[in-house]
Structure formats: C-alpha cells, structure tokens
C-alpha positions in Angstrom: -162.3 -43.6 67.7 -160.2 -45.2 70.4 -159.5 -48.9 70.3 -160.5 -50.1 73.7 -159.2 -53.4 75.1 -160.5 -55.7 77.8 -157.5 -55.1 80.1 -156.3 -52.5 82.6 -153.8 -49.8 81.4 -152.5 -49.0 77.9 -150.8 -51.3 75.4 -148.8 -50.4 72.2 -147.7 -52.7 69.4 -144.6 -51.9 67.4 -143.6 -53.3 64.0 -140.7 -52.5 61.6 -139.4 -49.7 63.9 -142.7 -48.0 64.0 -145.9 -47.9 66.1 -148.4 -50.3 64.6 -151.2 -50.2 67.1 -152.5 -48.7 70.3 -155.1 -50.0 72.7 -156.5 -48.2 75.7 -157.6 -50.6 78.5 -161.2 -50.2 79.7 -160.7 -52.3 82.8 -159.2 -51.9 86.3 -157.3 -54.4 88.3 -158.9 -54.7 91.8 -157.0 -55.8 94.8 -158.9 -56.5 98.0 -157.0 -56.7 101.3 -158.7 -58.3 104.3 -159.0 -61.1 106.8 -159.0 -64.7 105.6 -159.2 -68.1 107.2 -156.0 -69.4 105.8 -156.1 -72.5 107.9 -159.2 -73.6 105.9 -158.2 -72.1 102.6 -155.3 -72.4 100.1 -154.4 -68.7 99.9 -151.2 -67.6 101.6 -150.9 -64.5 103.8 -149.6 -61.5 101.9 -149.9 -63.1 98.4 -152.4 -61.8 95.8 -154.7 -64.7 94.9 -157.2 -64.9 92.1 -160.3 -67.1 91.8 -161.5 -68.8 88.6 -165.1 -68.7 89.7 -167.2 -67.3 92.5 -167.4 -70.8 94.1 -163.6 -70.8 94.5 -163.6 -67.9 97.0 -164.5 -70.2 99.9 -161.9 -72.8 98.9 -159.1 -70.2 98.7 -159.9 -67.8 101.5 -161.9 -70.0 103.9 -165.7 -70.3 103.9 -167.4 -67.4 105.7 -164.2 -65.3 106.0 -164.2 -61.6 105.3 -162.1 -62.0 102.2 -164.0 -64.9 100.7 -167.3 -62.9 101.0 -165.6 -59.8 99.8 -164.5 -61.5 96.5 -168.1 -62.5 95.9 -169.4 -59.1 96.7 -166.9 -57.4 94.3 -167.8 -59.8 91.5 -171.5 -59.2 92.0 -170.9 -55.5 91.6 -169.0 -55.7 88.3 -165.4 -56.5 89.1 -163.7 -58.4 86.3 -162.7 -61.8 87.6 -159.6 -61.9 85.4 -158.2 -58.8 87.2 -159.5 -59.4 90.7 -157.1 -60.4 93.5 -157.6 -61.1 97.2 -154.8 -60.6 99.6 -155.0 -62.1 103.1 -153.4 -59.6 105.5 -151.1 -61.3 108.0 -152.8 -61.4 111.4 -151.0 -61.4 114.7 -152.5 -62.4 118.1 -151.1 -60.9 121.2 -151.9 -60.4 124.9 -151.1 -57.4 127.0 -151.4 -57.0 130.8 -152.2 -53.9 132.7 -152.5 -52.9 136.4 -154.9 -50.1 135.8 -158.5 -49.8 134.6 -157.4 -48.0 131.4 -154.5 -48.0 129.0 -153.5 -48.0 125.3 -152.8 -51.1 123.3 -149.4 -51.3 121.6 -150.6 -52.3 118.1 -153.2 -50.4 116.2 -155.6 -50.6 114.5 -156.8 -53.8 116.0 -158.8 -56.3 114.0 -162.3 -55.0 113.9 -164.1 -58.0 115.5 -165.1 -58.1 119.1 -165.2 -61.9 119.0 -161.4 -61.8 118.6 -160.9 -59.6 121.7 -160.9 -60.9 125.2 -160.6 -58.7 128.2 -160.4 -60.1 131.7 -160.8 -58.0 134.8 -159.1 -59.7 137.8 -159.5 -63.0 135.9 -163.2 -62.5 135.1 -164.2 -62.1 131.4 -165.7 -58.7 130.5 -168.1 -57.8 127.8 -166.2 -56.0 125.0 -167.6 -53.1 123.0 -165.8 -50.9 120.4 -165.7 -47.1 121.0 -166.1 -45.0 117.8 -166.1 -41.4 119.1 -162.3 -41.1 119.0 -159.7 -40.7 121.7 -160.0 -42.3 125.1 -163.4 -43.9 125.7 -165.8 -42.8 128.5 -166.0 -45.1 131.5 -168.7 -47.8 131.0 -171.5 -47.6 133.6 -171.3 -51.4 133.9 -168.3 -52.7 135.9 -168.2 -55.8 133.7 -167.9 -54.0 130.4 -164.7 -52.8 128.6 -164.7 -50.1 125.9 -161.9 -50.2 123.3 -161.1 -47.7 120.6 -160.2 -50.1 117.7 -158.4 -47.4 115.8 -156.2 -45.9 118.4 -156.1 -48.7 121.0 -157.3 -46.8 124.1 -159.4 -48.8 126.5 -161.2 -48.5 129.8 -163.1 -51.0 132.0 -166.1 -50.2 134.1 -164.4 -51.1 137.4 -161.9 -48.6 138.9 -160.9 -51.0 141.7 -158.8 -53.4 139.6 -155.2 -54.7 139.8 -155.1 -57.0 136.8 -156.5 -56.3 133.4 -155.5 -58.6 130.5 -156.4 -57.8 126.9 -156.0 -60.4 124.2 -156.5 -59.1 120.6 -155.5 -59.5 117.0 -154.0 -56.9 114.7 -153.1 -56.9 111.0 -149.7 -56.1 109.4 -150.9 -53.7 106.7 -147.8 -51.8 105.8 -145.6 -54.2 103.9 -148.6 -56.2 102.6 -150.2 -53.2 100.9 -147.1 -52.4 98.7 -145.7 -55.9 98.2 -149.0 -57.4 96.9 -149.6 -54.4 94.7 -146.2 -54.7 93.2 -146.9 -58.4 92.5 -150.4 -57.8 90.9 -149.7 -54.6 89.0 -147.3 -54.4 86.1 -145.8 -51.2 84.8 -148.4 -49.5 82.6 -151.4 -51.1 84.5 -154.2 -49.3 86.2 -155.8 -50.6 89.4 -157.8 -50.0 92.5 -156.4 -51.0 95.9 -159.1 -51.6 98.5 -158.1 -52.5 102.1 -161.3 -53.5 103.9 -160.9 -51.0 106.8 -162.0 -47.6 107.8 -158.8 -46.8 109.9 -157.3 -43.5 108.9 -153.8 -44.8 109.7 -154.1 -47.5 107.1 -155.5 -45.0 104.6 -152.4 -42.8 105.2 -150.1 -45.7 104.7 -151.9 -46.7 101.5 -151.6 -43.1 100.2 -147.8 -43.2 100.6 -147.6 -46.6 98.8 -149.8 -45.3 96.0 -147.5 -42.4 95.4 -144.6 -44.9 95.1 -146.5 -47.1 92.7 -147.6 -44.3 90.5 -144.0 -43.1 90.3 -143.2 -46.5 88.7 -146.2 -46.0 86.2 -148.3 -48.6 88.1 -151.3 -46.3 88.1 -152.9 -47.3 91.4 -155.9 -45.7 93.1 -157.0 -46.4 96.7 -160.4 -46.9 98.1 -161.0 -47.0 101.9 -163.6 -46.1 104.5 -163.8 -42.9 106.5 -163.0 -43.5 110.2 -166.1 -43.0 112.3 -166.0 -40.0 114.7 -169.1 -40.5 116.9 -171.0 -43.3 118.5 -174.3 -43.5 116.7 -177.6 -44.8 118.2 -179.8 -44.3 115.2 -181.4 -46.3 113.6 -180.0 -49.4 115.4 -180.3 -48.2 119.0 -177.1 -50.1 119.8 -175.2 -48.8 122.9 -172.1 -48.2 120.7 -172.3 -48.1 116.9 -170.1 -46.6 114.2 -171.4 -43.1 113.3 -170.4 -39.7 112.0 -170.8 -36.1 112.7 -170.5 -35.1 109.1 -170.1 -31.4 109.9 -167.2 -32.1 112.3 -165.5 -34.8 110.2 -161.9 -34.2 109.2 -158.9 -36.2 108.3 -155.3 -35.6 107.2 -155.7 -37.3 103.8 -155.0 -35.3 100.7 -154.3 -37.4 97.6 -155.9 -37.2 94.2 -155.6 -41.0 93.8 -157.2 -41.8 97.1 -161.0 -42.1 97.6 -162.8 -42.3 100.9 -166.4 -43.4 101.5 -168.7 -42.8 104.5 -170.3 -44.8 105.9 -168.3 -47.9 105.1 -169.5 -50.4 107.7 -172.3 -52.9 107.0 -175.3 -52.1 109.1 -176.1 -55.8 109.5 -172.6 -56.6 110.8 -170.3 -53.9 112.0 -167.3 -56.2 111.6 -167.8 -56.1 107.9 -167.7 -53.3 105.4 -169.4 -52.4 102.1 -166.0 -51.6 100.6 -165.9 -54.8 98.4 -169.2 -53.9 96.7 -168.2 -50.2 96.2 -164.8 -51.2 94.9 -166.5 -53.7 92.5 -168.5 -50.8 91.1 -165.4 -48.5 90.8 -163.2 -51.1 89.2 -166.0 -52.7 87.1 -167.1 -49.6 85.2 -165.6 -49.2 81.8 -163.4 -46.1 81.3 -166.3 -44.3 79.5 -168.8 -45.1 82.3 -168.7 -42.6 85.2 -169.3 -43.7 88.7 -172.0 -41.5 90.2 -175.3 -42.4 91.8 -174.7 -46.0 91.1 -176.4 -48.7 93.1 -174.3 -51.2 95.2 -176.0 -54.6 95.3 -175.8 -57.1 98.1 -176.3 -54.8 101.1 -179.6 -54.1 102.8 -178.3 -51.7 105.4 -175.4 -49.4 106.2 -174.2 -48.5 109.7 -175.1 -44.9 109.5 -178.0 -43.1 107.7 -176.5 -40.2 105.7 -179.0 -37.4 105.3 -179.0 -35.0 102.3 -177.4 -32.4 104.5 -174.8 -34.9 105.7 -174.0 -35.8 102.1 -173.0 -32.3 101.2 -170.9 -31.9 104.4 -169.0 -35.1 103.5 -168.4 -33.7 100.0 -167.0 -30.6 101.6 -164.6 -32.8 103.6 -163.6 -34.7 100.4 -165.4 -37.8 101.4 -167.8 -39.8 99.1 -171.2 -40.1 100.7 -173.0 -43.4 100.6 -176.7 -43.0 101.0 -179.4 -45.6 101.5 -183.0 -44.8 100.3 -184.2 -48.3 99.6 -181.0 -48.9 97.7 -177.4 -48.3 98.7 -176.0 -45.7 96.3 -172.6 -44.0 95.7 -173.4 -40.3 95.7 -170.1 -38.9 94.4 -166.7 -39.9 93.2 -164.4 -37.2 94.4 -160.9 -37.8 95.7 -159.4 -36.5 99.0 -157.3 -33.9 97.1 -158.1 -30.3 97.8 -156.4 -29.0 94.6 -158.7 -26.8 92.6 -157.0 -26.4 89.2 -159.0 -29.4 87.9 -161.5 -31.6 89.7 -159.8 -34.7 91.0 -162.6 -37.2 90.9 -162.4 -40.9 89.9 -163.8 -40.3 86.4 -161.1 -37.7 85.5 -158.3 -39.6 87.4 -158.9 -42.6 85.2 -158.8 -40.6 82.0 -155.7 -38.6 83.0 -154.0 -41.8 84.0 -154.5 -43.3 80.6 -153.2 -40.1 78.9 -150.1 -40.3 81.1 -149.6 -43.9 80.0 -150.2 -43.2 76.4 -147.6 -40.4 76.5 -145.1 -42.7 78.2 -145.5 -45.7 76.0 -145.5 -43.6 72.7 -142.3 -42.0 73.9 -140.7 -45.4 74.8 -141.7 -46.8 71.4 -139.3 -44.4 69.7 -136.3 -45.1 72.0 -133.5 -46.5 69.9 -134.6 -44.7 66.7 -132.9 -41.8 64.9 -133.8 -38.5 66.7 -135.0 -36.5 63.7 -138.2 -34.8 62.6 -139.6 -37.9 61.0 -139.3 -39.9 64.3 -140.7 -37.1 66.4 -143.5 -36.3 64.0 -144.6 -40.0 64.0 -144.7 -40.0 67.8 -146.6 -36.7 67.9 -149.1 -37.8 65.2 -149.7 -41.1 66.9 -150.3 -39.5 70.3 -152.5 -36.8 68.9 -154.6 -39.3 67.0 -155.1 -41.4 70.2 -156.1 -38.3 72.2 -158.5 -37.2 69.4 -160.0 -40.7 69.7 -160.7 -40.0 73.4 -162.4 -36.8 72.3 -164.6 -38.7 69.9 -165.4 -41.1 72.8 -166.6 -38.2 74.9 -163.7 -38.4 77.5 -161.7 -35.3 76.6 -162.8 -31.9 75.5 -162.1 -30.9 71.9 -160.4 -27.7 70.7 -163.2 -25.3 70.0 -164.4 -21.8 70.3 -160.9 -20.5 70.9 -160.3 -23.0 73.7 -157.1 -25.0 73.5 -158.2 -28.1 75.4 -155.9 -30.6 73.6 -152.2 -30.0 72.8 -149.3 -32.4 71.9 -145.8 -31.3 71.3 -142.9 -33.7 70.7 -139.5 -32.0 70.3 -135.8 -32.4 70.7 -134.5 -31.3 74.1 -132.6 -28.0 73.7 -129.7 -29.2 75.9 -129.5 -32.9 75.0 -129.7 -34.1 71.4 -130.3 -37.6 72.6 -133.4 -36.7 74.4 -137.0 -36.1 73.2 -139.5 -34.2 75.3 -143.2 -34.8 75.1 -145.6 -32.1 76.3 -149.3 -33.0 76.5 -152.3 -30.9 77.7 -155.8 -32.2 78.0 -159.1 -31.2 79.5 -161.3 -34.2 80.6 -165.1 -33.8 80.2 -167.1 -33.6 83.4 -170.2 -35.5 84.4 -173.6 -34.3 85.6 -173.6 -34.5 89.4 -176.3 -32.1 90.4 -179.3 -30.3 88.8 -180.5 -26.8 89.7 -184.2 -26.8 89.0 -186.5 -23.8 88.9 -190.2 -24.3 88.4 -192.3 -21.3 87.3 -196.1 -21.6 87.6 -198.2 -19.0 85.8 -201.2 -18.0 87.7 
C-alpha cells in the first residue's frame, strides 16, 4: 500500500546513499486570487497570504471583501487551512472620456462590480448594467442607462445626442500576479489548484499559459475558473440583464488538460461574487483517492443560471464542468478543457498522473551522484515499481491483468551517454462512475 502524507506533492527520504522512504501527498495547495480591502486588512497586493483560522480572514483581507469571504467558503468546503492562500489582485482605478454614445474601454476585464463603475452622460450620472451576451451591447431603451460588457469593455449609453461621456472603473492586474504568487506558494514537487475568482476567458487563457510554465518546473499546478457567460438570462431572476448561457452555442479557445472551467460560476444571490471558492475547496480538499463528481458545494443557495439536464451534457461536450442546482448546488463532472482523446483528462486522472510524474522525477533524482551500474538502476526501478504497485492497491491505477500491460517501469542507461539514466513509465489510471445506463424490464 502507498504511504500517504498530509501534504501536497511527493516526498522522498534518502539515507546511506539509498532511498529509505517515499510518501505520496494526499492534499492540494489552493491559491485563491481575488479582490481584497487591503486598506482595512493586513494582506499585501500580489502576496500569497495564509490564515491561521477562519476568523483571521476578515483581519487579513478586510471584512466583507471578496477574498475574505472566499477564504471562508473554501475552508467550509474542505480546503486544508495549512495549504490555503489568498492573493489580493492589484486593483487600478481609472477614468476615460468619450465624445460618442459608445466606445471600448482600454483595460479589460473590468472589476465585476457595478458599484465601482460610474458613467456620466453630459455630467449626469447614468444607471450602469453589465452586458453578458458578448460583443457590443444593444442600445438601452432608457436614455439614462449605460450597458457595459465587463469582459471586452464595449459600452453604449441610451442617449445618442451626447457630447461628453465619462467612464470611471476599476480593473485588476492579473497577469504578473497569477505567476508570481504561484511561484511563491508552490515549491518544486508540489501539487496545487490556482483559482482566480473570475469568469473572464482572457484571464483563463493567461492562467493556462502560466500553468504550462509552472508544470515545466515540476510545480504541478491546475487551474479552476468560470466559463464566460454568452447570453443575458432572465430566468429565474427576471433581471433585465443577468449572466446566462446558451449551452449549445458555448465555445471558448481553451484547451489544457490542467485547466478546469465551470458553468455557471456566478452566485445567484450576488452576481458580483462567484461560487468558485466553494468549488475550489471541494477540488483541493478531496484526498487523492476521493474523486470529485456529483459532490455538493455548501454555502450557496442559488446560482446565476439554472442548468438543465440537456444543458449539462452540452457543457460537457464543450469541455465545461456543469454546476447544477436541484435543492443543492452540485458539481456534475470533473473534465478538463483538453480535447485529447488518448486518455480522459479529468481532475481525478490528472491528480494521479501528476503524482506518478513526481514519483518518477524524485526517484530519478535520488540516484544522481551514485555509480551508474545495474545495482543503482535496479534499486530505482524497484522503488518506483513498488510505489506504483501501491497506487494499484489503493485503486488509483489499473493492474497488469488479462494480457493488459497497464503498468510498466524501465530504468536503463542512456545508449549515447553513460552518465545518463533514462526512466520510462507507463500507467493507466482507473476511471470513476459518471453515468448509469439503466434498463427496466417488466414482465406482463
């Protein structure tokens, strides 16, 4: 059996020139990125900050702030407080002036909070509403209303006869913050979930690029974000503008087997907040041998869009994890955005494969500096095979059986470099039950 440890990643102990112990981490580091009230908290913008107890969230991130509440929601859904970080994303306030009724803001996505957006039309304040259908908004029927696409920055006011439109808004500096904070919080050999509290596809694309960089350094990061709404929904809230989806028409440019996208992600009670913290808490809080599928997410009574059974399958077809509410908010899949078909790239398998990669790397590193002979290579091969056999016993990997070669390990001297050892590993993760085909026969 595998020796599991209460930490993220894999750890190996060496003694007397040999490998004396191996532990596979059952935990995940979780990094939440969001908006904090740093003027009323001790956290510093861009810095990953931990809390020693739930009550510290308000003190560090500012009472009532997005990030303070997010830390509490993640903890309530299983995140390990020892490996939970909150990162206040730097916020910039700016004002732009226009001479036409429509235009495009210079910095996107803007902070998703209408209260932090002020639009004046010829020096008169307008009512601001966010437009979710993508592209340029339709013209409002009310001359005193402004529609703004928060993701792409396009806006229009309801009065054509204007000469002075001023837009004051805030935006967040995501790019550098995502990678810098992850580098600080994740060590080489760690595993973790990075969760920016946004449903902007542009941020998801940036996150995907940074995840690729981190994983190349054996910081085995995975990303969790919201799917960007593509329609204005009026059901069930009857709001004039609300974040919704046409699941059959949804598409994005994301394709990454370490990136996971959920829909809907906005909180039905407050569109300026997401349910990402709770979902991320479930993903990061489950032990390595506990799949995430059909799990309840606590702390939310409503989501911004009601996903039907038909919608759920359409989202899966678009590589999006559907979130359904039927009395309880539940995570109805765990697939990644990857379209590769050689093996199913879901969160369950991604976590297992990540630990196999780290096991192989660390076992290999443990023999660096030793004599390159059969004895050294055999020890590495035996150690690695025993560890993988343990993952078989723990029902994470498929065994070799019935003529199937599901588990292979080969450690050998490089044919062109006698100072190099190559390690080849092949594994097949077990799957999880996601759907049941049921046939009922009634004898009459």
